[in-house]
C-alpha positions in Angstrom: 55.7 31.6 -42.0 52.1 30.8 -42.5 50.5 28.3 -40.1 47.6 26.2 -41.2 45.3 25.7 -38.3 42.6 23.0 -38.1 39.0 24.0 -37.6 36.1 22.1 -36.1 34.8 21.3 -39.5 38.1 19.5 -40.5 39.4 22.1 -42.8 42.6 24.1 -42.5 42.8 27.9 -42.4 45.9 30.1 -42.9 47.2 32.2 -40.1 50.0 34.7 -40.3 51.7 34.9 -36.9 52.5 38.2 -35.4 56.2 39.3 -35.3 55.9 41.5 -32.2 53.8 41.4 -29.1 51.3 44.1 -28.0 53.5 46.9 -26.6 52.1 46.7 -23.0 53.3 43.0 -22.8 56.9 44.2 -22.7 56.4 47.3 -20.6 58.1 47.4 -17.2 55.7 46.7 -14.4 54.3 49.8 -12.7 53.2 50.7 -9.2 50.5 49.0 -7.2 46.9 49.5 -8.2 44.9 52.2 -6.5 41.4 51.9 -8.0 40.7 48.1 -7.8 41.8 45.0 -5.9 42.8 42.4 -8.6 43.6 38.8 -8.1 44.6 36.3 -10.8 43.6 32.7 -10.1 46.8 30.9 -11.0 47.4 27.5 -12.6 49.9 24.9 -11.5 52.7 23.5 -13.6 52.9 19.7 -13.6 56.1 17.7 -13.3 56.4 16.3 -16.9 58.8 13.6 -15.8 56.7 12.2 -13.0 55.5 8.6 -13.5 51.8 9.2 -12.7 48.4 8.3 -13.9 45.3 10.6 -14.0 44.1 9.3 -10.6 47.5 9.5 -9.0 48.4 12.2 -6.4 49.4 15.3 -8.3 53.1 15.8 -9.2 53.9 19.5 -9.3 57.0 21.3 -10.8 57.4 23.6 -7.8 60.1 25.9 -9.4 58.0 26.6 -12.5 54.8 27.0 -10.5 56.3 29.5 -8.1 58.0 31.3 -10.9 54.7 31.9 -12.6 53.3 33.4 -9.4 56.3 35.8 -9.3 55.4 36.8 -12.8 51.9 37.8 -11.7 53.1 39.6 -8.6 55.7 41.5 -10.7 52.8 43.1 -12.6 51.0 44.1 -9.4 48.4 41.4 -9.5 47.4 39.4 -6.4 47.5 35.6 -6.6 44.4 33.6 -5.8 46.0 30.3 -4.9 44.8 26.7 -4.9 41.5 27.7 -6.6 39.6 26.2 -9.5 42.2 27.4 -11.9 44.8 25.3 -10.0 42.7 22.2 -10.7 41.2 21.8 -7.3 39.0 18.7 -7.5 40.3 18.1 -11.1 43.7 16.7 -10.6 45.1 18.7 -7.6 44.5 16.7 -4.4 44.2 18.3 -1.0 47.7 17.2 0.4 49.3 18.8 -2.7 47.1 21.8 -2.5 48.1 22.3 1.2 51.8 22.2 0.1 51.0 24.7 -2.7 49.4 27.0 -0.2 52.4 26.9 2.2 55.0 27.3 -0.6 53.1 30.2 -2.3 52.4 32.0 0.9 56.1 31.9 1.8 57.0 33.1 -1.6 54.5 36.0 -1.3 56.0 37.0 2.0 59.5 37.0 0.4 58.5 39.1 -2.6 55.8 41.3 -1.0 53.0 39.9 -3.2 49.4 39.7 -2.2 47.9 36.2 -1.8 44.6 34.7 -0.9 44.1 30.9 -0.8 41.2 28.5 -1.4 39.6 26.7 1.6 37.4 23.8 0.7 36.5 20.3 1.7 38.1 18.2 -1.0 39.4 15.7 1.6 35.8 14.4 1.4 33.6 13.1 -1.3 30.6 13.1 1.0 29.9 13.2 4.7 27.8 14.6 7.6 27.5 18.3 8.2 29.9 17.8 11.1 32.5 16.2 8.8 32.1 19.0 6.3 32.7 21.6 9.0 35.8 19.7 10.2 37.2 19.5 6.6 36.7 23.2 6.2 38.3 23.9 9.5 41.3 21.8 8.7 41.9 23.8 5.5 41.2 27.1 7.1 43.8 26.4 9.7 46.4 25.7 7.0 45.7 28.9 5.1 45.6 31.1 8.3 48.8 29.5 9.6 50.5 30.3 6.3 49.6 34.0 6.7 47.4 34.2 3.6 43.8 35.5 3.3 41.2 32.7 3.2 38.7 32.2 0.3 35.9 30.0 1.5 35.2 28.0 -1.7 31.9 26.2 -2.5 32.0 22.6 -1.3 30.8 19.6 -3.3 30.4 17.7 -0.1 28.2 20.4 1.4 26.1 20.5 -1.7 25.6 16.7 -1.5 24.9 16.8 2.3 22.9 20.0 2.9 19.1 19.5 3.1 18.3 23.2 2.6 19.3 26.8 3.3 19.6 26.4 7.1 22.4 23.9 6.7 24.4 26.5 4.7 23.7 29.2 7.2 24.9 26.9 10.0 28.1 25.7 8.3 29.2 29.2 7.0 28.1 30.9 10.2 30.3 28.5 12.2 33.3 29.1 9.9 32.9 32.9 9.9 32.7 33.1 13.7 36.0 31.3 14.1 37.9 32.9 11.2 40.8 35.0 12.4 40.5 37.6 9.6 37.8 38.6 7.1 37.4 36.1 4.3 36.2 36.0 0.7 33.1 33.9 0.1 33.1 32.2 -3.3 29.9 31.3 -5.2 30.9 29.0 -8.0 28.1 28.2 -10.4 27.4 24.8 -11.8 28.7 25.7 -15.2 32.2 25.5 -13.5 31.3 22.4 -11.5 28.0 20.5 -12.0 28.3 19.1 -8.5 27.5 22.6 -7.2 24.0 22.7 -8.6 21.5 24.1 -6.1 24.2 25.7 -3.9 22.9 27.8 -1.0 20.0 25.4 -0.7 18.1 26.1 -3.9 18.3 25.9 -7.7 16.3 29.1 -7.9 19.0 31.7 -8.1 16.9 34.4 -6.5 16.3 32.2 -3.4 19.9 31.2 -3.3 21.0 34.8 -3.5 18.8 35.7 -0.5 20.5 32.9 1.6 23.9 34.0 0.4 23.2 37.6 1.5 21.8 36.3 4.8 25.2 34.7 5.6 26.9 38.0 4.9 24.5 40.2 6.8 25.0 38.0 9.9 28.8 38.4 9.8 29.7 41.6 7.8 32.8 42.2 9.8 34.1 38.7 8.8 33.5 39.1 5.1 36.1 41.0 3.1 34.2 40.3 -0.1 32.4 37.8 -2.3 33.6 36.2 -5.5 30.7 35.6 -7.9 31.2 33.1 -10.8 27.8 32.8 -12.4 28.5 34.2 -15.8 25.5 36.5 -15.5 26.5 40.2 -15.5 23.2 41.6 -14.5 22.8 39.2 -11.6 26.2 40.2 -10.3 25.4 43.9 -10.6 22.1 43.4 -8.7 24.0 41.4 -6.0 26.8 43.8 -5.5 24.2 46.6 -5.0 22.8 44.7 -2.1 26.0 44.1 -0.3 26.6 45.7 3.1 28.9 48.7 3.1 32.5 47.7 3.1 32.0 44.2 1.6 33.6 44.0 -1.9 32.3 42.2 -4.9 35.1 40.4 -6.8 33.9 39.4 -10.2 34.6 35.9 -11.3 32.7 36.4 -14.6 35.1 35.4 -17.3 32.5 36.4 -20.0 31.7 40.0 -18.9 34.6 41.2 -16.8 35.5 44.5 -18.6 32.1 46.0 -18.0 31.8 44.7 -14.4 35.2 46.0 -13.4 34.7 49.3 -15.1 31.4 49.6 -13.2 28.7 52.2 -13.4 27.4 55.2 -11.4 26.4 52.9 -8.5 29.6 51.0 -8.1 32.0 48.4 -9.6 33.4 45.0 -9.1 37.0 44.2 -8.1 38.4 41.1 -9.8 39.3 37.5 -9.0 39.6 35.9 -12.4 41.0 32.8 -14.1 41.3 34.6 -17.4 43.8 37.0 -15.8 46.3 34.1 -15.6 47.0 34.3 -19.4 46.1 38.1 -19.5 48.3 39.1 -16.6 50.5 41.9 -18.1 47.7 43.2 -20.3 45.1 43.2 -17.5 47.5 45.0 -15.2 48.1 47.7 -17.8 44.3 48.1 -18.3 43.7 48.5 -14.6 46.3 51.2 -14.4 44.2 53.2 -16.8 41.3 53.0 -14.3 43.7 54.2 -11.6 44.0 57.5 -13.6 40.2 57.7 -14.3 40.7 56.6 -17.9 37.8 54.1 -18.3 38.0 54.3 -22.1 41.6 53.3 -22.1 40.8 50.4 -19.8 38.0 49.2 -22.0 40.2 49.7 -25.2 42.7 47.2 -23.8 40.4 44.7 -22.1 37.4 44.5 -24.4 39.3 42.8 -27.3 40.3 40.0 -24.9 36.7 38.9 -24.3 36.5 36.7 -27.4 39.5 34.7 -26.3 38.1 34.4 -22.7 34.7 33.2 -24.0 36.4 30.7 -26.2 38.5 29.3 -23.3 35.6 29.2 -20.9 33.0 27.8 -23.4 31.0 24.7 -22.3 32.0 22.4 -20.7 33.4 25.5 -18.8 35.2 23.4 -16.2 37.8 22.5 -18.9 39.0 26.0 -19.3 42.1 25.1 -17.4 43.5 23.3 -20.4 43.5 26.4 -22.5 45.0 28.5 -19.7 48.0 26.1 -19.4 48.3 25.7 -23.1 48.7 29.5 -23.4 51.2 29.5 -20.6 53.3 27.0 -22.5 53.1 29.0 -25.8 54.1 32.2 -23.8 57.2 30.5 -22.5 56.2 30.3 -18.8 56.8 26.5 -18.8 58.7 24.1 -21.0 55.9 21.7 -21.7 52.1 21.2 -22.1 51.5 18.6 -19.5 48.9 19.0 -16.7 48.1 17.2 -13.4 45.5 14.6 -13.9 46.3 14.4 -17.6 44.0 17.3 -18.3 45.9 18.4 -21.3 43.7 16.0 -23.2 40.5 17.8 -22.2 40.3 20.1 -25.2 40.5 19.3 -28.9 43.2 20.4 -31.3 40.7 22.7 -33.1 39.9 24.4 -29.8 43.6 24.8 -28.9 44.3 26.1 -32.4 41.7 28.8 -32.1 43.0 29.7 -28.7 46.4 30.3 -30.2 45.0 32.2 -33.1 43.1 34.6 -30.8 45.9 35.0 -28.3 48.4 35.7 -31.1 46.0 38.2 -32.7 45.9 40.1 -29.4 49.7 40.1 -29.1 49.7 38.3 -25.8 52.9 36.3 -26.5 56.1 38.0 -25.3 58.0 36.0 -27.9 55.6 35.4 -30.9 58.3 33.3 -32.7 58.5 30.9 -29.8 54.7 30.6 -29.6 54.7 29.9 -33.4 57.4 27.2 -33.1 55.5 25.5 -30.2 52.2 25.7 -32.1 53.9 24.2 -35.1 55.3 21.4 -33.0 51.9 20.6 -31.6 50.4 20.5 -35.2 53.2 18.2 -36.3 52.5 15.9 -33.4 48.8 15.7 -34.5 49.9 15.0 -38.1 48.7 18.4 -39.5 50.6 18.9 -42.8 52.0 22.5 -43.2 
């Protein structure tokens, strides 16, 4: 049946839902990837029956949250846990994040899945450099004790405290010297979190890049790779060409990921992406084309998804999590559209309607009829007459 979807201009447009998903969505998962290392940053599923407020400690539905991670692992994707996509600093508090890390790492061991977990300083809102180091150390210990790989995330507290590049060099050097295994360094741009403006000691990205590379050059044996989330494809390409041999570049560019993962004659990016949460099975199928050297097949599958990704991640980019969880609900991965911190209210109905329209057009929903019914329920809730 036709759905009438609201646009930003207040008018309704007709949409004919698909009756079948894209074929690769229902394909049996294949073998592990051989050409790229690929992580999906994963969302958390809220407990819809918890009596909470937006500033309460997060209430998580652990069964549904871990089931979604098993879904990603089943398709060969690694899970990047307790990251921005899991609402770190936007509803997911550190005590709950620590529990998430422990539970997901245990699940990864049980299922043979790959996992890397975010290490930050969200116990603090501000502090001295010593307090920032101590907060990082506390979280690093939790991740290492869980047996997961550590991702050193950008810190709001460090951005507020640091006086210049030397403070970043000191803090990160201290952490890398004591890390048990090589870590991933994460550079998250201010479009994802405005509090990170001027990270690495400068708002000039060329100067900040030099400091970032200085950290890596001083400890190349302790850096597995870098995750770059600046939404600037050429800057990422230039940066990855300057990395020491053996240090990977994991793209976090949710605008330009197909070309960055495909690469060029001088190299390519691996992936650690929030958009691979809703794209999991399709992304996995695309990467398996790369495993056989079929770049055209990879691009044929992944290029059409960019319009959806750019829609979900449009400014204010930090609210992309709402669209990600919305699509998980439509796809049947959870029974409700509720988020920790009440973030389900962060995007408008026209925005969500367009997300549904694009995702349905791609054939992302394993059960298009279920997605249609849930979209119709949401439209009814908002008073949209069909």
